[in-house]
C-alpha positions as CSV (number, residue, x, y, z in Angstrom):
1,M,2.2,-2.6,15.7
2,N,4.4,-2.1,12.6
3,I,3.0,-1.4,9.2
4,L,5.0,-1.2,6.0
5,L,3.7,1.2,3.3
6,V,5.1,0.5,-0.2
7,H,4.7,2.9,-3.1
8,G,5.4,1.7,-6.6
9,P,6.7,3.4,-9.8
10,N,6.1,7.0,-10.6
11,L,4.4,7.8,-7.3
12,N,7.4,9.9,-6.5
13,L,6.0,12.3,-9.1
14,L,2.7,12.8,-7.3
15,G,1.6,16.5,-7.3
16,K,3.2,16.9,-10.8
17,R,2.0,13.9,-12.7
18,Q,-1.5,14.1,-14.1
19,P,-3.1,16.0,-11.2
20,E,-6.5,15.5,-12.7
21,I,-6.1,11.8,-12.0
22,Y,-3.8,11.6,-9.1
23,G,-4.4,14.8,-7.2
24,T,-2.0,17.6,-6.2
25,Q,-0.6,16.2,-3.0
26,T,3.0,15.1,-3.1
27,L,4.2,11.7,-1.9
28,D,6.1,13.4,0.9
29,N,2.9,15.2,2.1
30,I,1.0,11.9,2.0
31,N,3.7,10.0,3.9
32,H,4.2,12.7,6.5
33,Y,0.4,12.9,7.2
34,L,0.1,9.1,7.4
35,I,3.0,8.8,9.8
36,Q,1.3,11.3,12.1
37,V,-2.0,9.4,11.9
38,A,-0.2,6.2,12.7
39,Q,1.7,7.6,15.6
40,K,-1.5,8.9,17.2
41,Q,-2.7,5.3,17.2
42,G,0.5,3.9,18.6
43,V,1.6,2.4,15.3
44,E,5.0,2.7,13.6
45,L,4.6,3.3,9.8
46,K,7.6,2.7,7.6
47,T,7.3,4.1,4.0
48,F,9.2,3.1,0.9
49,Q,9.0,4.1,-2.7
50,S,10.7,2.7,-5.7
51,N,10.4,2.7,-9.5
52,H,12.2,-0.7,-9.6
53,E,10.4,-4.0,-9.2
54,G,13.3,-5.8,-7.6
55,A,13.8,-3.1,-5.0
56,I,10.1,-3.4,-4.0
57,V,10.4,-7.2,-3.8
58,S,13.5,-6.8,-1.6
59,E,11.9,-4.3,0.7
60,I,8.9,-6.6,1.2
61,G,11.2,-9.5,2.0
62,D,13.6,-7.4,4.2
63,N,10.7,-6.5,6.4
64,I,9.2,-10.0,7.0
65,D,10.3,-10.0,10.6
66,W,9.5,-6.3,11.3
67,A,6.1,-5.7,9.7
68,D,2.8,-6.9,11.0
69,G,0.9,-5.8,7.9
70,I,1.6,-4.3,4.4
71,L,-0.1,-1.5,2.6
72,I,0.9,-1.3,-1.1
73,N,0.2,0.9,-4.0
74,P,1.9,-1.2,-6.7
75,A,1.0,1.4,-9.3
76,A,1.7,0.1,-12.8
77,Y,3.2,-3.1,-11.3
78,T,-0.4,-4.0,-10.2
79,H,-1.0,-5.2,-13.7
80,T,2.3,-6.8,-14.5
81,S,4.3,-8.1,-11.5
82,V,4.1,-11.7,-10.5
83,A,7.3,-11.1,-8.5
84,I,5.7,-8.5,-6.2
85,R,2.6,-10.8,-5.8
86,D,5.0,-13.7,-4.9
87,A,6.9,-11.5,-2.4
88,L,3.6,-10.5,-0.7
89,S,2.5,-14.1,-0.6
90,A,5.8,-15.3,0.9
91,V,5.7,-13.0,3.9
92,T,2.2,-14.2,4.8
93,L,1.1,-10.9,6.3
94,P,-2.2,-9.1,5.8
95,V,-2.0,-6.9,2.7
96,I,-4.2,-4.0,1.5
97,E,-3.9,-2.8,-2.1
98,I,-4.3,0.9,-2.6
99,H,-4.9,3.0,-5.7
100,L,-5.5,6.8,-5.9
101,S,-7.7,6.5,-8.9
102,N,-10.5,4.1,-9.6
103,I,-8.7,1.6,-11.8
104,Y,-12.0,0.3,-13.1
105,K,-12.9,3.7,-14.6
106,R,-9.7,3.7,-16.6
107,E,-8.2,1.7,-19.4
108,G,-9.1,-2.0,-19.7
109,F,-5.6,-3.2,-19.0
110,R,-5.8,-1.6,-15.5
111,H,-8.7,-3.7,-14.5
112,H,-6.5,-6.7,-13.8
113,S,-4.5,-6.9,-10.6
114,Y,-2.0,-9.6,-9.6
115,V,-2.2,-8.3,-6.0
116,S,-5.9,-8.2,-5.4
117,P,-6.4,-12.0,-5.1
118,I,-4.0,-12.2,-2.2
119,A,-5.0,-8.9,-0.5
120,V,-7.5,-8.7,2.4
121,G,-9.0,-5.7,0.6
122,V,-8.5,-3.1,-2.1
123,I,-9.1,0.6,-1.6
124,S,-9.3,2.6,-4.8
125,G,-10.6,5.9,-6.2
126,F,-10.5,8.2,-3.2
127,G,-7.3,10.1,-4.1
128,S,-4.8,10.5,-1.3
129,H,-7.6,9.6,1.2
130,S,-7.3,6.1,-0.1
131,Y,-4.1,5.8,1.9
132,E,-5.7,6.9,5.2
133,L,-8.6,4.5,4.6
134,A,-6.2,1.7,4.1
135,L,-4.1,2.6,7.1
136,N,-7.2,2.6,9.4
137,A,-8.4,-0.6,7.9
138,M,-5.1,-2.3,8.5
139,I,-4.9,-1.1,12.1
140,N,-8.4,-2.6,12.7
141,I,-7.3,-5.9,11.1
142,L,-4.2,-6.1,13.2
143,Q,-6.1,-5.3,16.4
144,Q,-8.5,-8.1,15.5
145,I,-5.6,-10.5,15.0
146,E,-4.0,-9.4,18.2
147,K,-7.3,-9.9,20.1
148,E,-7.7,-13.4,18.6
149,N,-4.1,-14.3,19.5
150,T,-4.4,-13.1,23.1
151,G,-8.0,-13.9,24.0
């Protein structure tokens, strides 16, 4: 089971950027922890972060034959990127959208997501724990798909 985890713009600044909103853990800490959680469950987790929309689109497409599911925190691109939405739709894999903060408790422009309508679910507002919740949810989804395809 292979899962791609994509982090959008400015998430490389976690731990320094607005810790009252995003927490104090760094992206490296989060990725390292998630990779360990995934390995314990026999899952390979590949992580990727970019501040560039095109790089995110390319990473999604480049993993179409590798990934079984995609976890994505599109960050600011959540509210602006049709290109990322189209890339996620094109790969036809289960997608879970992740946010550290509760986007619905924030500015009004953050309440709209281009990704949510094509995602199997959205996990938002639990800080870095949002990632682990999403990882476990995706593993469960992929196990169900595997069971349906073999049984």
